[in-house]
Each structure stands twice: as C-alpha cells, then as structure tokens.
C-alpha positions as CSV (number, residue, x, y, z in Angstrom):
1,X,-21.4,7.3,-7.2
2,X,-24.7,5.7,-6.4
3,X,-24.6,2.0,-7.2
4,X,-27.6,0.4,-8.9
5,X,-26.5,-3.0,-7.5
6,X,-28.8,-3.5,-4.5
7,X,-28.2,-7.2,-4.3
8,X,-24.7,-8.2,-3.3
9,X,-23.2,-11.2,-1.7
10,X,-21.5,-9.9,1.4
11,X,-18.4,-11.5,2.8
12,X,-18.5,-10.2,6.4
13,X,-15.2,-9.7,8.2
14,X,-16.6,-7.5,11.0
15,X,-15.8,-3.9,10.0
16,X,-16.3,-2.6,13.5
17,X,-15.3,-5.7,15.4
18,X,-16.4,-5.5,19.0
19,X,-15.9,-1.7,19.1
20,X,-19.2,-0.8,17.6
21,X,-19.5,2.0,15.0
22,X,-23.2,2.6,15.1
23,X,-24.7,3.3,11.7
24,X,-21.3,3.2,10.1
25,X,-21.0,-0.6,10.8
26,X,-21.0,-1.9,7.2
27,X,-20.1,-5.5,6.4
28,X,-17.1,-5.8,4.1
29,X,-15.5,-8.5,2.0
30,X,-12.0,-9.6,2.5
31,X,-9.1,-7.5,1.3
32,X,-9.5,-6.4,-2.3
33,X,-12.4,-8.7,-3.0
34,X,-14.5,-5.6,-4.0
35,X,-17.2,-6.3,-6.5
36,X,-17.2,-9.8,-7.8
37,X,-16.3,-10.0,-11.6
38,X,-19.8,-11.2,-12.4
39,X,-21.3,-7.9,-11.4
40,X,-18.4,-5.5,-11.8
41,X,-19.2,-4.9,-15.4
42,X,-22.6,-3.4,-14.5
43,X,-21.2,-0.9,-12.1
44,X,-20.9,2.8,-12.9
45,X,-18.0,3.8,-15.0
46,X,-15.0,5.4,-13.5
47,X,-14.0,9.0,-13.9
48,X,-11.7,8.3,-16.8
49,X,-12.5,5.9,-19.7
50,X,-11.1,2.5,-19.0
51,X,-8.6,1.6,-21.7
52,X,-8.7,-1.8,-23.3
53,X,-6.3,-4.4,-21.9
54,X,-3.0,-3.4,-23.6
55,X,-0.6,-5.6,-25.6
56,X,2.3,-6.4,-23.3
57,X,5.3,-4.2,-24.2
58,X,7.5,-6.6,-22.2
59,X,8.2,-10.3,-21.7
60,X,7.2,-11.5,-18.2
61,X,9.7,-14.1,-16.8
62,X,9.1,-15.8,-13.5
63,X,12.3,-15.9,-11.5
64,X,11.5,-17.3,-8.0
65,X,8.6,-18.3,-5.8
66,X,7.7,-17.2,-2.3
67,X,4.9,-18.0,0.3
68,X,2.4,-15.2,0.2
69,X,5.0,-12.4,-0.4
70,X,4.0,-8.9,0.5
71,X,6.8,-6.6,-0.4
72,X,10.4,-6.5,-1.8
73,X,13.3,-4.1,-1.9
74,X,16.3,-4.4,-4.2
75,X,19.7,-4.0,-2.6
76,X,21.8,-1.5,-4.6
77,X,25.0,-2.7,-6.2
78,X,23.8,-6.3,-6.1
79,X,21.4,-8.6,-8.0
80,X,19.6,-9.4,-4.8
81,X,16.5,-8.3,-2.9
82,X,14.8,-8.6,0.5
83,X,11.4,-10.2,0.2
84,X,8.8,-10.3,3.0
85,X,6.4,-13.2,3.5
86,X,3.2,-12.4,5.3
87,X,3.1,-15.3,7.7
88,X,6.3,-14.0,9.4
89,X,9.4,-14.4,7.3
90,X,12.0,-12.2,5.6
91,X,13.9,-13.7,2.7
92,X,17.1,-12.7,0.9
93,X,16.9,-13.6,-2.8
94,X,19.9,-13.5,-5.1
95,X,19.5,-13.9,-8.9
96,X,21.0,-17.2,-9.8
97,X,21.6,-18.0,-6.2
98,X,19.8,-19.5,-3.2
99,X,16.9,-17.9,-1.3
100,X,18.1,-17.5,2.3
101,X,16.2,-16.9,5.5
102,X,16.9,-13.7,7.5
103,X,16.8,-14.5,11.2
104,X,15.6,-12.1,13.8
105,X,12.1,-11.2,12.4
106,X,9.8,-10.3,15.3
107,X,6.8,-12.5,16.2
108,X,3.8,-11.3,14.2
109,X,0.1,-11.5,14.4
110,X,-0.7,-13.4,11.2
111,X,-4.2,-13.7,9.8
112,X,-6.5,-11.8,7.4
113,X,-4.5,-8.9,6.1
114,X,-2.1,-9.1,9.0
115,X,1.5,-10.3,9.2
116,X,4.8,-9.1,7.9
117,X,4.3,-6.1,5.7
118,X,6.7,-3.7,4.0
119,X,10.5,-3.6,3.8
120,X,12.7,-0.7,2.9
121,X,16.4,0.2,3.0
122,X,17.5,3.1,5.0
123,X,18.7,6.0,2.8
124,X,22.3,5.4,4.2
125,X,22.0,1.6,3.8
126,X,25.4,1.4,2.0
127,X,27.2,2.4,5.2
128,X,24.7,1.7,8.0
129,X,23.2,-1.6,6.7
130,X,19.9,-0.5,8.3
131,X,16.6,-1.7,7.1
132,X,13.0,-0.9,8.0
133,X,10.4,-3.6,8.4
134,X,6.6,-3.3,9.2
135,X,4.5,-6.0,10.7
136,X,1.3,-6.6,12.7
137,X,1.8,-7.2,16.4
138,X,-0.8,-8.5,19.0
139,X,-2.2,-6.4,21.7
140,X,-4.5,-7.0,24.7
141,X,-8.0,-8.5,24.5
142,X,-7.8,-9.7,21.0
143,X,-6.6,-6.3,19.6
144,X,-3.7,-5.8,17.2
145,X,-2.0,-3.1,15.2
146,X,0.9,-2.4,12.9
147,X,4.4,-1.6,14.0
148,X,7.5,-0.4,12.3
149,X,11.0,-1.3,13.3
150,X,14.6,-0.8,12.1
151,X,17.5,-3.1,12.5
152,X,21.0,-3.8,11.0
153,X,21.2,-6.4,8.3
154,X,24.2,-8.6,9.2
155,X,25.7,-11.3,7.1
156,X,28.7,-13.1,8.7
157,X,29.8,-16.5,10.0
158,X,26.8,-16.7,12.3
159,X,24.4,-16.3,9.3
160,X,22.1,-13.7,7.8
161,X,20.1,-11.8,10.5
162,X,18.5,-8.7,11.8
163,X,20.5,-7.2,14.7
164,X,19.4,-4.8,17.3
165,X,15.8,-4.5,16.1
166,X,14.1,-1.5,17.6
167,X,10.5,-0.5,17.2
168,X,10.2,3.2,16.1
169,X,6.4,3.5,15.5
170,X,3.2,1.8,16.5
171,X,-0.4,2.1,15.2
172,X,-2.5,3.8,17.9
173,X,-4.8,2.6,19.2
174,X,-4.7,-1.1,18.7
175,X,-8.1,-2.4,17.7
176,X,-10.0,-5.6,16.9
177,X,-10.2,-7.0,13.4
178,X,-7.5,-8.1,10.9
179,X,-7.9,-5.5,8.1
180,X,-6.6,-2.2,6.8
181,X,-3.2,-2.0,8.4
182,X,-1.6,-0.4,5.3
183,X,1.9,0.1,6.8
184,X,3.7,1.0,3.5
185,X,7.0,2.9,3.8
186,X,8.7,5.6,1.7
187,X,11.7,7.9,2.4
188,X,11.8,11.4,1.1
189,X,14.2,12.0,-1.7
190,X,16.7,13.8,0.6
191,X,16.5,10.9,3.1
192,X,15.5,13.2,5.9
193,X,11.9,12.0,6.5
194,X,10.2,8.7,6.7
195,X,6.6,8.5,5.4
196,X,4.3,5.7,6.4
197,X,0.7,4.8,5.7
198,X,-1.7,3.8,8.5
199,X,-5.1,2.3,7.5
200,X,-8.4,3.0,9.2
201,X,-8.5,-0.6,10.5
202,X,-12.0,-0.9,9.0
203,X,-13.3,1.3,11.8
204,X,-14.2,4.2,9.5
205,X,-14.6,7.1,12.0
206,X,-11.0,7.2,13.3
207,X,-9.9,8.5,9.9
208,X,-11.5,11.8,10.8
209,X,-10.1,11.8,14.3
210,X,-6.8,13.6,14.8
211,X,-6.2,12.2,18.2
212,X,-5.1,8.8,16.7
213,X,-2.8,7.9,13.8
214,X,-5.3,5.7,11.9
215,X,-6.6,6.4,8.4
216,X,-3.6,8.7,7.7
217,X,-0.3,9.3,6.0
218,X,2.4,9.9,8.6
219,X,5.6,11.9,8.5
220,X,8.4,11.0,10.9
221,X,12.2,11.3,11.3
222,X,13.9,8.0,10.6
223,X,14.3,7.3,14.3
224,X,10.5,7.6,14.7
225,X,10.5,11.1,16.3
226,X,8.0,13.7,15.1
227,X,9.3,16.6,13.0
228,X,8.5,19.9,14.7
229,X,7.0,21.4,11.4
230,X,4.4,18.6,10.9
231,X,1.0,20.2,10.3
232,X,-0.4,18.9,13.7
233,X,2.9,18.8,15.6
234,X,1.4,20.9,18.4
235,X,-0.8,18.0,19.5
236,X,0.3,15.9,22.5
237,X,-1.0,12.6,21.1
238,X,-0.5,10.4,18.1
239,X,-2.0,13.0,15.8
240,X,1.3,14.9,15.8
241,X,2.6,12.3,13.4
242,X,-0.1,13.0,10.8
243,X,0.8,14.5,7.4
244,X,-2.6,13.9,5.8
245,X,-5.8,12.2,7.0
246,X,-9.2,11.0,5.9
247,X,-7.8,7.9,4.3
248,X,-9.1,4.3,4.1
249,X,-6.5,1.7,3.2
250,X,-3.3,3.1,1.7
251,X,-1.3,0.3,0.2
252,X,0.9,2.4,-2.1
253,X,3.2,5.3,-1.3
254,X,5.9,6.8,-3.5
255,X,7.6,10.0,-4.6
256,X,7.7,11.1,-8.2
257,X,10.8,12.5,-9.9
258,X,9.8,16.1,-8.8
259,X,9.7,15.1,-5.2
260,X,5.9,15.1,-4.9
261,X,4.4,12.4,-2.6
262,X,1.6,10.2,-3.9
263,X,-0.5,7.4,-2.3
264,X,-2.8,4.8,-3.7
265,X,-5.8,3.9,-1.7
266,X,-8.4,1.1,-1.8
267,X,-12.0,2.4,-1.8
268,X,-14.9,0.4,-0.5
269,X,-17.3,-0.9,-3.2
270,X,-15.8,1.2,-5.9
271,X,-13.8,4.4,-5.6
272,X,-10.1,3.2,-5.6
273,X,-7.9,6.3,-5.6
274,X,-4.6,7.8,-6.6
275,X,-4.0,10.8,-4.4
276,X,-1.5,13.7,-4.6
277,X,-0.5,14.1,-1.0
278,X,-0.9,17.7,0.4
279,X,0.4,18.6,3.9
280,X,-2.4,18.8,6.4
281,X,-5.1,17.9,3.9
282,X,-8.2,15.8,4.7
283,X,-9.2,13.3,1.9
284,X,-12.7,12.8,3.2
285,X,-13.1,9.1,4.2
286,X,-15.6,8.0,5.4
287,X,-17.7,11.1,4.9
288,X,-17.1,11.1,1.1
289,X,-16.0,8.4,-1.4
290,X,-16.5,7.8,-5.1
291,X,-17.6,4.3,-4.0
292,X,-20.5,2.9,-1.9
293,X,-20.6,0.8,1.2
294,X,-20.5,-3.0,0.7
295,X,-24.3,-3.3,1.5
296,X,-25.0,-0.9,-1.4
297,X,-25.8,2.1,0.7
298,X,-24.6,5.4,-0.8
299,X,-21.6,7.4,0.3
300,X,-21.7,11.0,-1.0
301,X,-19.2,11.6,-3.8
302,X,-16.2,13.9,-3.4
303,X,-17.7,16.8,-5.4
304,X,-20.5,17.1,-2.8
305,X,-17.9,18.2,-0.2
306,X,-15.3,20.4,-1.9
307,X,-13.6,21.0,1.5
308,X,-12.1,17.5,1.2
309,X,-9.2,16.8,-1.2
310,X,-10.4,14.7,-4.2
311,X,-8.3,12.0,-5.8
312,X,-6.2,12.8,-8.8
313,X,-7.9,9.9,-10.5
314,X,-10.1,7.0,-9.3
315,X,-11.5,3.7,-10.5
316,X,-14.9,2.1,-10.6
317,X,-14.9,-0.8,-11.3
318,X,-12.0,-1.1,-8.9
319,X,-8.4,-2.2,-9.6
320,X,-7.5,-3.0,-6.0
321,X,-4.2,-1.1,-6.0
322,X,-1.7,-2.9,-3.7
323,X,1.3,-0.7,-4.3
324,X,2.7,2.2,-6.2
325,X,5.9,3.2,-8.0
326,X,7.1,5.9,-10.4
327,X,9.2,4.8,-13.4
328,X,12.6,6.5,-13.3
329,X,14.4,4.7,-16.1
330,X,13.9,4.8,-19.9
331,X,14.0,1.1,-20.6
332,X,10.3,1.0,-21.5
333,X,9.2,3.3,-24.3
334,X,6.9,6.1,-23.1
335,X,6.9,5.0,-19.4
336,X,9.4,7.4,-17.9
337,X,7.6,9.5,-15.2
338,X,4.5,7.3,-15.2
339,X,3.0,5.6,-12.2
340,X,2.6,1.9,-12.0
341,X,0.0,0.3,-9.7
342,X,-0.1,-3.5,-9.1
343,X,-3.7,-4.7,-9.1
344,X,-5.2,-7.5,-7.0
345,X,-8.8,-7.9,-8.1
346,X,-7.8,-6.5,-11.6
347,X,-5.0,-9.1,-11.9
348,X,-3.1,-6.5,-13.8
349,X,-0.4,-3.8,-13.8
350,X,-2.0,-0.4,-14.3
351,X,-0.1,2.5,-15.9
352,X,-1.1,6.1,-15.1
353,X,0.3,9.1,-16.9
354,X,0.3,12.8,-15.9
355,X,-0.3,15.9,-18.1
356,X,-2.2,19.1,-18.4
357,X,-5.5,17.2,-18.1
358,X,-4.4,15.6,-14.8
359,X,-3.7,11.9,-14.0
360,X,-5.3,9.2,-16.2
361,X,-4.9,5.5,-16.8
362,X,-3.3,4.9,-20.2
363,X,-2.7,1.1,-20.1
364,X,-3.6,-2.0,-18.2
365,X,-1.4,-5.0,-18.7
366,X,-3.1,-8.3,-17.8
367,X,-0.9,-10.5,-15.7
368,X,-3.2,-13.4,-15.0
369,X,-2.7,-13.3,-11.3
370,X,-3.2,-11.0,-8.3
371,X,-0.2,-8.6,-8.2
372,X,0.9,-7.5,-4.8
373,X,4.0,-5.3,-5.3
374,X,6.1,-3.6,-8.0
375,X,9.6,-2.2,-7.9
376,X,12.3,-0.9,-10.3
377,X,15.8,-2.3,-10.2
378,X,19.0,-0.2,-10.7
379,X,19.2,-1.4,-14.3
380,X,15.8,0.1,-15.0
381,X,13.8,-3.1,-15.2
382,X,10.5,-3.4,-13.5
383,X,9.7,-6.4,-11.3
384,X,6.5,-7.7,-9.8
385,X,5.4,-9.9,-6.9
386,X,2.3,-12.1,-7.1
387,X,-0.1,-12.5,-4.2
388,X,-0.2,-16.3,-3.7
389,X,1.0,-19.1,-1.5
390,X,3.4,-19.7,-4.4
391,X,3.7,-16.1,-5.4
392,X,6.2,-15.5,-8.2
393,X,8.9,-12.8,-8.4
394,X,8.6,-11.7,-12.1
395,X,11.0,-9.7,-14.3
396,X,9.5,-7.6,-17.0
397,X,12.0,-7.5,-19.8
398,X,11.2,-4.7,-22.2
399,X,10.7,-5.7,-25.9
400,X,13.1,-4.2,-28.3
C-alpha cells in the first residue's frame, strides 16, 4: 500500500529513542492514533470492503467505571472479574457489589503505553487460585520492558491480595521508549502452554532478530520455562521462547474453537492485521506491511515478499485492534465462532467471520468510545472495557 497522503501531522514519540535505528527511525504518533479521522477517508481501501456501521444487535449497558482500565478476566462460578488499571492497580469487581483493591501489585513504570497490562486466570485457578499479571518495569539508564508474573489470589481476614508473586518472564532486552509492549496472555486449550505477545518496542529491526524476544509471539510453560519442542528451542538466548516473529504491536491473542491460535496486530500508518499463528513463521515486520511509515514513506506490501506470512485479513483505514476474542456461546444470532476485535481509533467493536473465502469483516458496531478490551462471560454475554480515565465496563445484552 503506497499512501498518497504525503502531508501528515506527526506526533513524535521517538520510535528509536536513544538507540538509533538508522534509516528505519520513523516518527510515530501515540498508540493507536494512526491516521487522523480528517484524512483517513482518503486513504487506500483495505483488502476487504468496509461494511457500513451495523445496527446494534444488542443493548449496551454501562455497569461500572475504572481509571484507564486495560484488561479484565471473569472469575468462573461468580459474577465478578479482575480488572487492571494501567497506572498500577488491580481491581476486583462484583456485579451489584463493591469494587475492591487487590493488594500486592508490583511497582510499575507508568507512562505512554506502559503500566499494568493483562490479567489471566491459570487453567487450574479453581484449585490453585493462581493468576497471571503483566506489567512494565523500569530498567537501567531510562530503559524499561514488560514482565509477566504469577501469584496466588488470596481473600481472607487480612484482605484481598496477591501472595507470593513471582516473575516468570521478562522482555529482553529492555529498551528506551514507552511504546509497543504488547504483553497479552493466552493459555492453550489444554492448559499446557502459555502464549504471550511481545511488541517490537518501536525499534522495528528487533522483530527480525531471533536473539531477542521482541516483536514476537512466545510459547512457554506456565512456570516460564521453554518447551523443548519450540521452533527455536535450540538457541541459548531469549529467542528460544519464540513461536512466531516479525510482528509489530500485538494487542490481541486468542484461540478459536478448533484450537487454532490467532493474534491481532496494530500496523503503522495503515495495515492493521489479523494473523493466523503458524509455528516458526515470520510475518515480515518491518520488511513488509500493508501500511506505510508515519512520514508517508512506503513499506513494501506483503505480496512482494511471499516468504513472509501474510495476514488473514487487514485494515486500511485502520481500526486499532486492542484485543481479540472468539465467540463461544450462541446468545447472539450468527456470532458463534466469529472473532471480535475492540477498536481504539475506530471506536467500535469489529466482527470478523471465517469461511471458504478466508477471514473478512462482516460488521462494525459503533460504540462512541475507544474500546480497549472484550471478553465473554460464562453466561455467553459479551462485555467491553472503554479506554478512558473513567472507562466503563459495558455489558452487551443480546436483543431478542
């Protein structure tokens, strides 16, 4: 995709920081800013026709508010959830009850895209009470990187807290800048493996370097150790953790009902992606992209380099996908098996279906706000989190 927009207001956040990336040092806007709405309409069309904004097949009901929430996870057998707040908090929300603080959250490096990130329950949570939490931690010399820890969620007379928090993974190397941490979590359906996204930290080149774990989807055992059958397990460095690489900023990761892993990825100026994850595959960033650099300079499209895995579908203008889930229940007519992607710049919930023709967007539900996360509760209802200092937790009640 070669953009015809040669004039663009750049919001520079120092893609390469102090590390220097040579000719690859391209100024970038803040997370998910992408092309401003005033010029997005003149950009090239995406690979699939953009459907019109769809009538809402649900009633959206705000339930609670949080301060810049980033992720949430429902607790099975309850009407409650854990909700992360980016500035450094973990909350326990109960429907019809109070919002409680969870003590024991580690000190985080908050700023830009950094802070507390994802939260996930261990596959054996019912008996172990273990949860997984990702966050950004400071390093030396103004560097920082994502970390993943696990701890026991305890609720007793001393209060609600994380106990025996232990770090099981770190982003390597720590770098300057405050963008593209990614750090989204998914467990394999059998609970044996932990998959984790690690962004390119706006440094571009590390996504093609197997000696680090940046710009990649990672596969670990739940204790953080490396499975011996990983595609690059024979490496003696962080690259042994890699499942796939050549990624930019992966803010969505989920398994479909068939056990296939998918990720959603933010492109640069255009080229947001939904990727079918393949073991050992290289997805091409920053060598190829269906978007352009933020200064308008061209990046070759995926078809020019067939050795790189191309996205299952992509968007231009962008949607800014901040998460990903697959609908398991049948509460919403025609949704079962579809993917849902919460959109930041698109301020919408995007639905993608899969068939003989591949993956394609079939509906876009305007929500009037930046949507940070999406999850399905045990009763089959879909819930959203807004990205705001008063971000709402919203229940989508299906229309009869």
